[in-house]
C-alpha positions, 0 to 999 in steps of 0.5 A: 458126633454129630461134629463128626457127622456134620463134618463127613457130610459137609466134605462128602456133600462138598466133594460132590459138588466140585466134582459135577461143577468141574463136568459141567465145565469141561462139558461146556469147552468149546470142542463138545459145541456141536454135539447134538442136545441129547448126544450131552445129556446122555455124556453128562448124566454119564460122567455124574452117574461116574463120580458119585459112584468113584466117590462113594467106593472111595469113601468106602474105602476111607472108611474102612481104613478107619479106625473101629470107633470113628467109623461109627456114625451114621454116614459112616456106617452107610457109606461102608454098607451101603456103596454096593447096595440097594441103596447104591441104586437109588443114589445111581436112578435120583443122580441120574434123573437130578442129572438130566433135570438140570440139563433141561433148565440148562437147555431152556435157560439158553434158549431163553437167554441167560437170566431170563427163564429166573426173571420168567418166573420171578413174572418181572415182567408179567406189566409191562416195565420202563427200562433205556435199552442199546439194541444191536440189528447185525446182518448178512451183507449179500444175504440175496445173491448169497442165498441164490448162489449157496442154496437153500441147505448150504445156505442155512449152514453158513448162518448157523455157522455164522452164530456161532462165532457170533458167541464169542462176542456175546460173553465177552461183549455181555450181551443178551441176544433178542431174536434170530430174524433169519440172516438177521441177529438182535444184539441189546443191553442194559444200557449201563452195561451196554456203555461200559467199555465200548461193549455195545461198538466193541462187540461188532468188531470182536464177531467181525475178526470172529470170522475173520480168524475164519475166513479159509473154512468160510473159502473152502466150503461156502466159497466167501467169506461173510462181512456183516453190517450194523445200525446201534441205538438206544433209548427206552423202552417197554420190556413185557412178558407176552405170548400165552403158548410161547412165552418170551421177553419182548421188546418195545419202543421205536428205539427198535424200528430207528435200530432197524432203519439204521442198520438199512442206511450200512451200504448206502453210506459204505459202512460196516457199523452205524451209531445213534448220535444218541449212542455216541453222546454217552458213549465213554472215550474210544481211543482204540476207534476213529468215528465220524459224522455221517451227517443229517441223515433220512431214515425211511417211515421216520419225519424226524431226520438222524444223525448218524455216525461212522465207527472204525478200529484206527488198525483197521484203517491203517491196515485193512483185513485182506482174505488170500486165498 
């Protein structure tokens, strides 16, 4: 008897978990990305409640097909008599509440960045901790000119579109978003993750490729195709939980200032991606890229000069991208 109850409970639980998981996978597809948060919550709740009722109805049907002596367990009786009763109403309410809470948790987790909410709740950085991290400062070229030409509304939509196209690079190359500041984004990696397979370098060109693939969209809507520049640096930082009214994970170190200054030299040196010598020394072999030393470069606000390197894909040098209307 107890074995039958255990098997039935496991099957029902596994079935609900599987269908709920598949529902979340479906709603994570790109076609749903443009929906507002409240619409997504509503659709998820409806989908979860519908799948719950469907499972209960299916279980009720299957139990009716069983011989009477095999259907006499607590779970079987509950499913047989409770599918269309007050009990089902309670289950529907419970499913809706859990669905809303899960949706809120997912949204809050995405606001902090993958894994950061758990770290905040666990108090991992309540006391500052030293870590070795990589930082990439991404900035839109000619942003002032674009802002004046487009106006603040259309310019804001341009930034939204650009950072939307950054998503694939973030996911594919295991980056975390530290901050969005105006038309600038700051990505970060733990040292080993960023260096592995050159993720901290490839992320920039994956982002660039995403924009190029939608070049006609940008040209038709904004009469331009955005181009970004980036500076990359790494080193020791102090990671700490800061804030009371609004908590977040902050990184404190001259490493970030240097990365920002490196990005600031891109226009002067005519390069899209500049990295520090420390990055080059630790990178694995990247045969599909051309790395060129740009010499010892003084950086604004820093006493010590830094050796900078430019990085470009070999393919791009051989066949430069050109957009035609």
